[in-house]
C-alpha distance (Angstrom), angle and dihedral (degrees) to the residues before:
residue distance angle dihedral
M1 . . .
T2 3.66 . .
K3 3.78 122.7 .
V4 3.71 89.9 -106.7
A5 3.84 89.3 59.2
S6 3.68 88.9 50.2
I7 3.80 94.3 54.0
S8 3.67 92.5 46.9
S9 3.85 91.8 51.6
A10 3.77 88.9 49.6
T11 3.83 93.3 52.4
L12 3.87 92.4 47.8
L13 3.78 96.4 45.2
F14 3.80 103.9 31.0
T15 3.84 99.2 92.8
A16 3.73 95.7 37.0
A17 3.82 89.4 49.5
L18 3.86 92.6 63.8
T19 3.74 86.3 81.8
A20 3.71 98.9 42.6
T21 3.80 119.6 135.3
S22 3.72 107.2 -87.2
S23 3.89 132.9 -144.5
I24 3.80 90.3 -140.0
S25 3.95 111.1 -153.0
P26 3.72 115.3 -129.6
A27 3.81 87.7 -121.6
Y28 3.97 93.3 69.6
A29 3.67 140.7 47.8
A30 3.86 117.3 -142.8
S31 3.73 91.9 -104.2
D32 3.82 90.7 63.4
C33 3.76 92.9 56.8
E34 3.90 101.4 37.1
T35 3.81 139.6 53.8
P36 3.75 127.8 -163.6
D37 3.78 86.5 -92.1
G38 3.82 98.0 50.4
R39 3.81 131.5 -85.5
R40 3.69 124.2 11.9
A41 3.81 107.6 -94.9
F42 3.93 114.3 -112.5
T43 3.76 135.4 177.9
L44 3.80 131.3 -116.6
E45 3.71 88.1 -111.2
E46 3.82 90.3 54.9
Q47 3.77 91.0 49.1
D48 3.79 92.2 50.3
Q49 3.80 90.5 54.2
A50 3.84 97.6 41.0
T51 3.77 118.4 125.1
Y52 3.68 133.8 -179.0
P53 3.86 100.3 -102.5
S54 3.83 100.0 -133.4
I55 3.79 97.1 28.0
P56 3.89 108.7 41.5
D57 3.78 95.4 175.4
A58 3.71 93.8 46.1
R59 3.84 93.1 113.1
F60 3.79 146.8 0.1
F61 3.82 132.4 -169.1
G62 3.83 114.7 -91.8
D63 3.86 95.1 -127.2
D64 3.85 94.0 51.1
E65 3.76 104.2 105.9
K66 3.78 95.7 -173.1
A67 3.85 94.2 50.7
F68 3.88 91.0 45.5
L69 3.81 92.5 53.1
N70 3.74 90.4 46.9
A71 3.68 91.7 51.8
V72 3.95 102.4 44.3
P73 3.82 122.7 76.5
K74 3.80 115.7 -86.9
Q75 3.77 91.4 -142.9
P76 3.84 110.8 74.0
G77 3.84 115.0 -120.9
P78 3.85 136.8 153.4
W79 3.90 115.9 -62.9
L80 3.76 129.4 -150.4
V81 3.79 117.3 -152.9
M82 3.93 120.0 -175.9
S83 3.69 127.0 -172.6
G84 3.75 133.8 -146.4
G85 3.80 123.2 -98.6
G86 3.87 111.0 138.0
A87 3.72 110.4 -129.3
D88 3.81 91.5 4.3
G89 3.82 84.0 77.4
A90 3.76 81.9 89.9
Y91 3.83 85.9 79.3
A92 3.68 94.5 61.4
A93 3.77 91.0 43.0
G94 3.76 89.9 54.0
I95 3.81 94.1 47.5
L96 3.91 89.7 52.7
N97 3.77 91.8 52.2
G98 3.90 93.9 44.2
W99 3.84 90.5 46.4
S100 3.88 90.3 54.7
E101 3.83 90.1 49.4
R102 3.82 88.1 52.4
D103 3.87 85.8 53.2
D104 3.74 99.5 -139.0
R105 3.80 103.0 94.1
P106 3.82 111.2 133.0
Q107 3.68 127.9 -133.4
F108 3.78 101.5 -109.4
S109 3.72 119.1 -135.8
V110 3.77 91.3 -155.6
V111 3.82 129.9 26.9
T112 3.77 122.5 -174.8
G113 3.86 129.5 -176.2
A114 3.69 137.5 -178.8
S115 3.85 124.7 -165.1
T116 3.89 108.6 -35.0
G117 3.90 84.3 6.5
A118 3.70 89.1 60.2
L119 3.77 91.4 57.1
I120 3.70 90.8 52.2
A121 3.75 95.5 43.0
P122 3.88 101.2 79.8
F123 3.83 90.9 54.1
A124 3.75 96.0 43.4
F125 3.81 88.4 50.6
L126 3.74 93.5 54.4
G127 3.87 92.6 48.7
K128 3.73 142.6 -134.3
D129 3.73 95.6 -25.7
Y130 3.82 84.5 75.9
D131 3.80 98.1 48.5
Q132 3.81 93.2 100.5
H133 3.85 89.1 56.1
L134 3.93 87.8 55.0
R135 3.74 92.0 47.2
E136 3.73 93.3 54.1
S137 3.72 95.2 40.9
Y138 3.72 93.6 56.1
T139 3.88 103.6 31.9
T140 3.76 101.6 41.8
I141 3.75 106.8 35.8
N142 3.88 126.7 88.5
A143 3.87 139.6 -172.5
G144 3.91 89.7 -73.6
D145 3.84 91.1 63.2
V146 3.80 90.9 54.0
F147 3.88 110.3 36.2
E148 3.83 144.6 -1.6
D149 3.73 117.9 -129.5
A150 3.81 93.5 -118.3
A151 3.72 126.0 111.0
T152 3.91 122.8 -122.9
P153 3.82 126.5 -162.6
Q154 3.83 87.6 -95.8
S155 3.92 102.5 38.1
L156 3.69 150.6 20.6
L157 3.97 91.1 -114.9
D158 3.76 136.6 37.4
T159 3.73 115.7 -128.7
W160 3.76 98.7 -161.7
P161 3.85 89.1 123.7
L162 3.80 93.1 57.3
K163 3.79 91.2 46.8
D164 3.89 86.9 54.1
T165 3.75 92.5 46.3
I166 3.89 91.5 50.2
A167 3.90 89.4 50.0
K168 3.70 90.1 52.7
Q169 3.79 93.3 49.1
V170 3.70 99.6 39.2
T171 3.88 104.4 66.7
P172 3.76 130.7 166.8
E173 3.96 85.3 -106.8
L174 3.97 89.8 57.8
L175 3.78 89.3 50.2
E176 3.83 90.9 49.6
A177 3.75 91.6 51.8
I178 3.81 92.5 49.1
A179 3.81 90.6 46.5
K180 3.83 90.3 56.7
E181 3.80 90.4 53.5
Y182 3.79 91.1 47.2
D183 3.83 89.8 53.8
K184 3.80 88.0 56.1
G185 3.89 89.6 57.5
R186 3.82 100.3 -98.1
R187 3.79 118.6 134.1
L188 3.80 132.3 -145.1
F189 3.85 114.5 -167.4
V190 3.80 128.3 -175.9
T191 3.82 123.9 -177.9
T192 3.81 135.7 -144.5
V193 3.79 129.0 168.0
S194 3.78 125.6 -118.0
L195 3.85 111.7 -133.6
D196 3.82 92.7 -159.1
S197 3.80 97.6 53.3
E198 3.92 98.3 24.1
R199 3.82 85.5 -133.0
T200 3.91 128.5 133.1
T201 3.83 109.9 -116.7
V202 3.86 114.3 -148.1
W203 3.82 110.4 -155.0
N204 3.74 119.6 -152.5
M205 3.80 98.9 -138.3
G206 3.68 94.7 -178.2
A207 3.69 92.7 56.1
I208 3.81 89.3 49.4
A209 3.78 91.2 49.3
K210 3.70 90.7 49.1
H211 3.75 90.2 56.3
G212 3.76 88.7 53.4
G213 3.87 123.8 165.6
E214 3.71 123.8 102.1
D215 3.83 93.0 -56.3
G216 3.87 92.9 53.1
L217 3.80 91.9 43.6
A218 3.85 93.3 49.0
L219 3.83 94.0 45.7
F220 4.01 91.9 47.8
R221 3.86 89.9 52.0
N222 3.79 91.9 44.8
V223 3.63 92.8 50.2
L224 3.86 91.8 54.9
L225 3.76 89.9 46.2
A226 3.73 92.2 52.9
S227 3.78 94.9 46.3
T228 3.78 91.8 58.4
S229 3.98 92.7 43.0
V230 3.89 98.1 119.6
P231 3.69 109.8 -153.5
G232 3.89 116.9 -100.4
L233 3.86 89.9 0.4
F234 3.84 102.7 60.8
P235 3.86 125.7 33.4
P236 3.83 116.5 -104.5
V237 3.84 120.6 -117.2
T238 3.89 128.0 -126.5
F239 3.72 128.8 -143.0
D240 3.80 129.5 -167.2
F241 3.80 117.7 -134.0
E242 3.78 132.6 169.3
A243 3.71 130.9 -125.2
N244 3.83 124.6 168.3
G245 3.91 90.8 -10.8
H246 3.87 90.3 -55.6
C247 3.80 130.9 114.6
V248 3.87 113.6 -111.1
R249 3.69 106.5 -166.4
E250 3.94 108.2 -166.3
V251 3.72 127.5 -169.8
H252 3.83 117.9 -135.0
L253 3.68 138.4 -170.8
D254 3.85 145.4 167.0
G255 3.73 114.1 -16.2
S256 3.78 91.2 -140.0
V257 3.74 91.3 65.6
G258 3.80 87.5 78.4
G259 3.99 91.3 46.1
P260 3.79 133.3 -39.8
F261 3.77 93.2 -97.1
Y262 3.95 138.7 5.0
L263 3.73 122.6 -129.0
A264 3.81 105.4 146.0
P265 3.84 141.3 -28.4
D266 3.75 118.8 -59.2
G267 3.80 92.9 -106.4
W268 3.82 91.3 66.6
M269 3.84 92.3 41.7
D270 3.93 94.2 53.6
G271 3.77 95.5 36.6
S272 3.69 97.5 -116.8
S273 3.85 93.9 116.3
F274 3.74 129.9 74.7
M275 3.82 89.0 -148.2
H276 3.85 114.7 128.3
L277 3.82 115.5 -140.4
P278 3.83 105.7 -126.4
S279 3.82 94.7 -137.5
E280 3.72 133.2 115.8
G281 3.83 91.7 -156.6
V282 3.79 141.0 -11.7
Y283 3.82 128.4 -137.0
L284 3.70 108.7 -163.4
I285 3.82 120.2 -169.3
L286 3.80 118.8 -168.3
N287 3.67 111.1 -163.8
S288 3.74 95.3 -149.8
Q289 3.67 144.3 55.3
I290 3.80 116.8 -93.4
V291 3.87 97.3 -158.2
R292 3.69 122.0 80.2
H293 3.65 118.6 -106.5
F294 3.81 136.7 -176.1
E295 3.73 119.6 -110.7
M296 3.82 127.5 156.7
T297 3.95 107.9 -122.1
Q298 3.74 115.6 -135.3
P299 3.91 113.2 -123.7
N300 3.80 96.7 -112.1
T301 3.80 134.9 103.2
L302 3.79 93.7 -112.4
S303 3.71 98.1 48.2
V304 3.95 91.1 46.5
L305 3.86 92.2 47.3
G306 3.88 93.7 44.5
R307 3.96 91.3 48.7
A308 3.77 91.6 47.5
I309 3.70 93.5 48.5
G310 3.86 90.3 46.0
I311 3.76 91.2 53.7
A312 3.82 92.3 47.2
L313 3.84 89.7 52.5
K314 3.80 92.5 48.1
T315 3.84 92.8 48.4
T316 3.79 96.2 50.1
G317 3.83 92.1 36.4
R318 3.89 88.9 62.2
A319 3.75 92.7 49.4
D320 3.77 95.0 44.8
V321 3.83 94.8 47.0
E322 3.83 88.7 54.5
R323 3.91 89.1 48.8
V324 3.82 89.4 49.5
F325 3.92 93.3 51.3
Q326 3.81 91.5 47.1
S327 3.78 92.8 50.7
A328 3.76 96.0 43.4
Q329 3.78 89.5 50.9
R330 3.76 90.5 51.5
D331 3.90 88.3 52.4
A332 3.88 93.3 39.7
I333 3.73 91.8 -121.8
P334 3.78 113.5 149.0
I335 3.76 112.3 -126.1
N336 3.82 131.6 -161.9
F337 3.78 121.3 -162.2
A338 3.82 131.5 -162.2
H339 3.71 127.6 -176.8
I340 3.75 138.9 159.4
G341 3.86 106.4 -83.8
G342 3.74 120.1 -122.9
D343 3.89 89.8 -119.9
F344 3.78 91.4 66.6
A345 3.88 97.6 112.4
Q346 3.70 105.6 174.3
L347 3.77 109.2 119.4
S348 3.72 122.3 -146.7
Q349 3.92 111.8 -121.5
G350 3.76 92.6 -155.8
A351 3.84 143.8 -31.2
F352 3.82 111.6 -31.6
D353 3.78 93.6 -5.9
D354 3.79 105.7 -168.7
V355 3.74 95.2 -148.4
Y356 3.78 91.2 52.9
M357 3.79 91.2 45.8
K358 3.67 94.0 51.4
A359 3.74 92.9 49.3
L360 3.83 91.7 50.9
F361 3.83 90.8 47.0
E362 3.75 89.7 52.6
R363 3.95 89.1 48.3
G364 3.85 89.8 55.4
E365 3.82 95.4 43.1
T366 3.73 93.8 50.8
E367 3.81 95.7 43.2
A368 3.91 88.6 52.7
R369 3.72 95.0 42.4
K370 3.80 89.0 56.5
G371 3.75 92.2 45.1
R372 3.91 91.2 -115.2
A373 3.86 102.5 109.9
F374 3.83 96.2 91.1
R375 3.85 132.8 55.6
Q376 3.66 131.0 -171.5
N377 3.77 98.8 -142.0
P378 3.73 129.9 65.6
P379 3.75 113.8 -97.8
S380 3.78 94.9 -108.5
F381 3.73 89.4 57.5
D382 3.77 95.7 41.7
A383 3.77 109.4 102.8
A384 3.80 98.0 171.3
P385 3.81 112.4 26.4
Q386 3.71 91.3 166.6
D387 3.77 89.6 71.3
A388 3.82 95.2 50.6
E389 3.79 119.0 115.0
V390 3.71 138.8 -173.9
R391 3.69 116.1 -88.8
């Protein structure tokens, strides 16, 4: 979404978010973080210095080049970047399955995900042994596995079903597997957006998994929940950090509010930085179409909001993809791009329509199996996408 959308979301949700469900850090009691009027006030300086007490390297801000370079692997390797898109995440899940069947899917040195891409990212990071999990997650679920049609003080819908689903999927064993890969130098990043600072937060999920224990497990799960907290529809999530001995309770929501995907700080993306991206190639999956299509919007709040968010993701997605191609060309980094083709005609009959998701999964799976999911030119320059191949 654009920055304007981010500011609007912050304005609408800020007051309600004061009472959002919190992932209380063991270092603090609720009274340390709250006042009778809401959260304990903190300054911008405190927010900039805030760290998660038991896991100091749990996160960094997406625009912080120094922190970014400290977090990513020093040895270049292939990177996988996955966007938001709600139910359209079935496309990326299908690509990963088909890619494994083709048997030329690389082991990624860095995997990043925003929103639905965040839910896919841990399993994409761990490789083809987890493909069946992605298949089941995006072909057998429906809206009842994601939300309840019941308003909360912060949102139109309640996401306790998604919270339960994440808790079942993210187990101590999963964290242990991710921690082992983290020790090998590989990195898994998930994004959220802080409503207070209007900044993208990049969570170092491998570092969180390495910490483990109940604290690490709870934080890992809450980050995934926050990354998928669509503004207005789903309730935001709060996190307790520490700065100068004080509790800093931050409010976070959907990672795609700060942009449909995260690859690198804005300085690299817009060419104003001399930073070199330590990657030998980027695979970018945009879980949406980038061409406009006609569809009658139903006269209800959920349909209107969903359609509006989809348009925003599509618009910013086109712009950010162009920026990525230009920046990658500047650094001589090969980039391969996949998105849902304009000829995909299956219409969703509602939120998380399982028939629609299964069709989209099969689309991604077939394209990847045939080596036709990715292309090496940005869409506006791609005259014959049907001939593109994975490289």
